[in-house]
C-alpha positions in Angstrom: 0.4 1.8 6.3 -0.2 1.0 10.0 0.4 3.4 12.8 3.6 1.6 14.0 5.1 1.9 10.5 4.1 5.6 10.4 5.7 6.3 13.8 8.8 4.5 12.5 9.0 6.7 9.4 8.7 9.8 11.6 11.4 8.4 13.9 13.7 8.0 10.9 13.1 11.6 9.8 13.7 13.0 13.3 16.8 10.8 13.8 18.2 12.1 10.5 17.5 15.6 11.7 18.7 15.2 15.2 21.5 12.7 15.3 23.5 14.9 17.7 24.6 13.4 20.9 25.2 16.6 22.9 24.2 20.2 22.9 27.5 21.5 21.7 27.6 19.4 18.6 26.1 20.5 15.2 25.1 18.4 12.3 24.2 19.2 8.7 20.7 18.2 7.8 19.7 17.4 4.2 16.1 16.8 3.3 16.6 16.6 -0.5 15.9 20.2 -1.1 18.2 22.0 1.3 21.0 21.6 3.8 20.8 23.2 7.2 23.2 23.4 10.1 21.3 22.6 13.2 22.1 22.0 16.9 19.8 19.8 19.0 20.2 19.1 22.7 20.8 15.5 23.6 18.1 15.7 26.3 15.6 16.7 23.7 16.5 13.8 21.5 16.3 11.4 24.5 12.8 12.8 25.4 11.7 12.3 21.7 13.0 8.7 21.7 11.2 8.0 25.0 8.0 9.5 23.5 8.3 7.1 20.5 8.6 4.2 22.9 5.4 5.3 24.6 3.7 5.7 21.2 4.7 2.2 20.1 3.3 0.9 23.4 0.1 2.9 22.7 0.7 4.9 25.9 -0.5 8.1 24.3 -0.8 10.3 27.3 2.8 9.7 28.4 3.9 10.3 24.8 2.0 13.5 24.5 3.6 14.9 27.7 7.1 14.1 26.5 6.4 15.5 23.0 5.0 18.7 24.4 8.3 19.0 26.4 10.2 18.4 23.2 8.5 21.1 21.3 8.9 23.5 24.2 12.7 23.1 23.6 13.0 22.4 19.9 10.7 24.1 17.4 12.8 23.7 14.2 11.9 20.2 13.2 8.5 18.8 12.2 8.7 15.3 13.5 7.6 16.0 17.1 4.7 18.0 15.9 3.7 15.2 13.5 3.8 12.6 16.3 1.8 14.9 18.6 -0.8 15.3 15.8 -1.0 11.6 15.3 -1.3 10.9 19.1 -4.0 13.5 19.6 -5.8 12.2 16.5 -5.8 8.6 17.9 -7.1 10.0 21.2 -10.0 11.7 19.3 -8.7 15.3 19.9 -8.9 16.5 16.3 -8.4 20.2 17.3 -5.0 19.6 18.9 -4.2 17.1 16.1 -4.8 19.7 13.5 -2.9 22.4 15.4 0.2 20.3 15.6 0.1 19.0 12.1 -0.4 22.5 10.8 2.7 23.6 12.8 4.7 20.7 11.1 3.5 22.0 7.7 4.5 25.5 8.7 8.0 24.2 9.3 8.1 22.3 6.1 5.3 23.0 3.7 5.7 19.9 1.6 6.6 17.4 4.4 5.0 14.1 3.1 4.1 12.6 6.4 2.7 15.8 7.9 0.6 16.5 4.8 -0.6 12.8 4.6 -1.7 12.9 8.3 -3.3 16.3 7.8 -5.1 15.0 4.7 -6.4 12.0 6.6 -7.6 14.2 9.4 -9.4 16.6 7.0 -11.0 13.7 5.2 -12.3 12.3 8.5 -13.7 15.7 9.3 -15.4 16.0 5.8 -13.1 18.8 4.7 -12.3 17.2 1.3 -10.9 20.3 -0.4 -8.5 20.9 2.5 -7.5 17.2 2.4 -6.8 17.4 -1.3 -4.7 20.5 -0.8 -2.7 18.8 1.9 -2.0 15.7 -0.3 -1.2 18.0 -3.3 1.3 20.0 -1.1 3.2 16.8 -0.3 3.3 15.6 -3.9 4.9 18.9 -5.2 8.3 17.8 -3.7 7.6 14.1 -3.0 5.7 12.9 -6.1 6.5 9.3 -5.4 5.4 9.1 -1.8 3.1 6.1 -1.8 0.8 6.8 1.1 -0.1 10.2 -0.3 -0.7 8.8 -3.8 -3.0 6.1 -2.4 -4.9 8.5 0.0 -5.3 11.1 -2.6 -6.7 8.5 -5.0 -9.1 7.3 -2.3 -10.2 10.8 -1.6 -10.8 11.6 -5.3 -12.6 8.3 -6.0 -14.8 7.8 -2.9 -15.3 11.2 -1.4 -15.0 13.7 -4.3 -16.2 11.5 -7.2 -13.3 12.7 -9.3 -12.5 9.4 -11.0 -9.9 10.9 -13.4 -7.9 12.2 -10.4 -8.2 8.9 -8.6 -7.1 6.9 -11.7 -4.1 9.2 -12.1 -3.0 8.6 -8.5 -3.6 4.9 -8.6 -1.7 4.4 -11.9 1.3 6.4 -10.6 1.2 4.3 -7.4 1.1 1.1 -9.5 4.0 2.3 -11.7 6.1 2.5 -8.5 4.7 -0.7 -7.0 3.9 -2.9 -10.0 3.4 -6.1 -7.8 0.7 -4.6 -5.7 -2.3 -6.9 -6.5 -4.9 -4.8 -4.7 -3.8 -1.7 -6.7 -4.0 -3.6 -9.9 -7.6 -4.5 -9.2 -8.4 -0.9 -8.3 -6.8 0.4 -11.5 -8.7 -2.1 -13.6 -12.0 -1.4 -12.0 -11.6 2.4 -12.2 -10.3 2.2 -15.8 -13.6 0.6 -16.8 -15.7 3.2 -14.9 -13.8 6.2 -16.3 -14.3 5.1 -20.0 
C-alpha cells in the first residue's frame, strides 16, 4: 500500500471520529468495539485536513507543524499521532516517529494502521520481536486487515525465518484476496519450502 493510500485510510478514520462542524456539537463514534461520545473543535478538524493536504503534497514540515498543533488541542483520537509518526518516519526521524506511533497505540491498543506503521518502523530498526508484537496487537481485533497480514508474513519469512508463521499469514491474506496473483506465488513457494 503506498503512502498516499495510507494517508487516505488515516483520513477516513479521523473523519469518522471527528465529523463535527463546530465545537458545540457532539458525535457518537463507533470503532467496531465501542461507542464514544466525543466533541471536536472545528478548527482542529480544519488543521488536520490542511495537514493531510500537505502530506499528500509531500510537504512534511508544514504537515508536522499543523499536526503538532492538532495534538496540542485534541489528544483523544489516534489519527493525528499516526500521521505524525508516518511524516517523521519519512523524514528519517525514527525517534519522533516511534514516539507518536506509540501514543496512537496508547489511545487504541489494537489500532491496525498505528500498529502496522509501528511494525514497519521496528522492522526497519531491526527490532523484529517488537515488530511482531505490533502486528499481533492489530490482528487481535482486526484479523482481516490486509497490510498487517502481509507485513507480518514478510517479517516472519524474511527476517525471523519462521516459515510456518509466514505461511499462515499469507494463506489468510489469500483467503481474503483470492485473485492476488503475487500472493498465490508466495504461498506456493512457501508451501514447498515448509514441507
